[in-house]
N, C-alpha and C positions, 0 to 999 in steps of 0.2 A: 123746439125738440129738443124731446126726452135727455134728460143725462145718461151719457151712455155706459153709468153705475148699474141706475135700473135698468134695462133693458133685458128680456126675456133668450135666456140660453136654451138650447134645443140641442135633444142628445141624436147624435150618426142614429145610433143602432143601438136600439135600447136590449138586447137581445145581447150585446157580445158585452156593454157596458156591466150588464146583471153578472156575468161570467166571468167579469174583471173585480166583480165585486168579491164573488163568493173566493176565489183564490186568493185574496190579495187578504182575506182571513180564516184560509186556511194559512196563510204563512205565518201570518199574525199569532194564532194556537201553538202551529209547532213550533215561533218561536221563543217563547215562552214558553215553552216543555209540556204543552201539550198534547194529548193525542185526539186530534179532528176526529175519530173512529172510532169511539167511546158511545155507547149509547146515547149519555146527554150533550153529546158536539157535535152527533154526524149531524145533526138540520141547521148545526147552527148562523152556517157560512148562506145557504136559505133564506133562512127568517128573516139573517143581517139584510140582506141583499134588498129586502121585501119595505124593512124596516128603517134603512138611510133612503132608499126613496123615495119614502114618504117624508121624511124629517129634510131634504132638499129639495120636495117639491117646489117648492119659489122659483127654483129656476127656469123651471118651465112655462110658466102663468106670469103675462104680463100685467101688470100696474094699470096703462093706460087704456088698454082694454074694456076693465074691469071695470074703468071711472066713466069713459064717455059714454058708456049703457044709462048710465044712472044717474044724469045731472037734468038738474032741473030748474027753469026761470022762477023765481019767487024775492017778492019785495022785503026781504026779512033783514035785517041789519042788527039784533042782538047775537050775544053770543052762543055757540053751538057746541056743545065740551062732551064727547063720550068715555065714559073714564072706566078704569077698573077691566080694561081689555086683555085678559092675559095672552103670556107671552110665553113660549120655547122652543125654545133658538140653541145650536152646537157653537163655543168657542172656534175659530179658526186654526186661534193656535196653540189645541189640545184638542176638539172636537168632541169636549165632553161639555154638557148642558150649560145654558145657565136659560134663566126662568123667572113669569115676574107677570108684570103691568104696566098697560099703554096707559097712559091721557092724553086724548086727540080732541086738538078745537081748534077752532075756527071763527073768521069773523063774515060773514055772506059779502057779499059786493055783486050779486046781483041773479045769482047762483045758488041752491044746497047739493048736500048730495043727499043719497041713499043711503043710510041709517047703518044696515048691516057691512057695506062695502068699506064704508071707516076698516073692519074689524077685517075685512081681509086685504085689505093694502096690510093693515099691521102682520097678519099671518103669512104672506107673499115673502115680505123681505124678512121675516123674522124664519123662515123655511128655508135658508139658505145658510150657508158656513160667515159668521157673520162676526165683528167687532159692532158693542152696544152703541159706540158715541156713533157709528156711522150709520149702524139700521135709525137710528131714530132719527139724522139728516136725511136717509133718505124719505121716510116715511112724509117730513115735513118737505119737501121740494116734491116730490110729487103732486100733495094735493095741493101745491102751490100751482103746481105746471099747471093742471086739470080746472080749479075753478077756481082764479086769480082771482082768489077772497083777496079781504083787505091786509087780512092775516091768519097769519099756523102758526100752533104752538104746539108740542112733542112731547112731551113728559114720560121718560121711562127710565123705573126700580126696578131691579132684577139682583136675583143671589143666583152666584159664578159654579160651581161647582168645580173649575181648577182651581178654584180658591180657597173652597170648602171639605175635600175633597183629598187635597193633595196641596203640595207646594209649602204655603205658609198655615194652612188648618185653620181657617178663623170662619170658622159656622156663622157666625152674627151674623158675618158684613153682607152689605145691599151695597148693588151701585146707583146713582141716579143720575138719569145724562136729560137733556134738553135742549130742544133744537125752537127758536124764535124765533121768524117774520114777521114782516112788516110793524103793525101797530102791535103784537106784543113785545116789540122791542123794545115800548114804552112802560118804564116804570108801575103806570099805574093800570097800566090793560095785563099787565105781566103780574102783576096780587092779587090781582080779579080773578083770576084763570086758578094760580096758584092754591085762592085762599077756596076755592070752587071747588076743581081738587081736594084737596082737603075736608071738603066738607064742614067750612067754612060761610058764612053772608061777608058780602064782603063790604 
């Protein structure tokens, strides 16, 4: 049964949702002392509504549906890795971007998944309000649920604007998170995966 955190969330009335977003932007502009009716800002609420809808579209997408349409029987037993998948997300604490790369690997157990679907799964969870730690595990758990592989590994490296643009303002900082399931909990398998995503032979 899919983890409840992963379930798709449907908006009841998109028109009303967009109106709420636009009104909220007007309120924010006024709160910081701006004139929301001046030429440069008059269309900002509408632009923001469209942009924010796109940046959070993962709430309306079901990763399990995507995966179930792209599973194939195959007697492959070697490690499968897709690395350097671009990640763009929004920190749920400040609504500021964080971005970087995801590296995803699994050990097949009679089934493989279509290559592009791994990147799609990453995007679905990235296009929600997130914390990097949770997103990393969501990707791993979803693949583990649907593929039933011998193991799954996910590593995400990202820069967070909430730490670089504000707060401590450490522009060169980066956060690395990992989720290791099954065989990847073993040091030898984990090390092979880490060496491969870093471009080294094991």
